[in-house]
C-alpha positions in Angstrom: 173.2 7.4 152.3 171.1 7.0 149.0 169.0 9.9 147.3 166.0 7.8 148.1 166.8 8.1 151.9 166.1 11.8 152.0 163.1 13.9 151.3 164.9 16.2 148.9 168.1 15.2 146.9 169.4 17.7 144.4 171.9 16.6 141.7 173.2 18.3 138.5 170.3 16.4 136.5 167.5 16.3 138.5 165.5 17.1 141.8 163.8 14.5 143.8 161.3 14.3 146.3 161.1 11.1 148.3 162.8 9.3 145.4 160.3 10.9 143.0 161.7 13.3 140.1 160.0 16.7 140.4 158.5 17.6 137.0 160.8 20.5 136.2 159.3 22.4 133.2 156.2 20.4 133.1 152.7 22.1 133.6 151.1 22.4 136.9 149.1 19.2 136.4 152.0 17.2 136.2 152.7 18.6 139.9 149.8 18.0 141.1 149.6 14.6 139.9 152.9 13.9 142.0 152.4 16.0 145.2 148.4 16.1 145.4 146.6 19.5 145.6 148.7 22.7 146.6 147.3 24.5 149.6 147.1 28.0 148.2 147.7 30.1 145.1 149.4 33.2 145.7 148.5 35.1 142.3 152.1 34.3 141.2 152.7 30.6 142.4 151.4 27.7 144.1 152.4 26.5 147.5 152.3 23.2 149.3 152.7 24.4 152.7 153.1 20.9 154.4 155.9 20.1 151.9 157.5 23.5 152.0 157.5 23.6 148.1 156.2 26.5 146.1 156.3 26.7 142.1 156.1 29.6 139.8 154.4 29.4 136.2 152.9 32.7 135.5 155.8 33.9 133.7 155.3 31.0 131.2 151.6 31.7 130.6 151.2 28.5 132.9 152.5 26.1 130.1 155.4 24.8 132.3 156.8 25.5 135.8 159.6 28.3 135.7 160.6 28.2 139.2 160.9 26.0 142.2 161.2 27.0 145.7 162.0 24.9 148.8 161.5 26.3 152.1 163.8 24.1 154.6 162.8 26.2 157.3 159.2 24.4 156.9 160.4 20.7 156.8 
């Protein structure tokens, strides 16, 4: 199986979603450009409910995404 054949692929060097590299360390705008508009803002992060993804950038003063969460129960 190739990593392009899965929704999420996690390697030591990157995380991809449907073959596209997730913009780790980039600002929220880069995530919106790749994934579309988020479903909701929780006050501490942004959630794409239909994708099962949440990111946190509030501790980084919104300059870059600091944390990524993948909720496999939603997939």
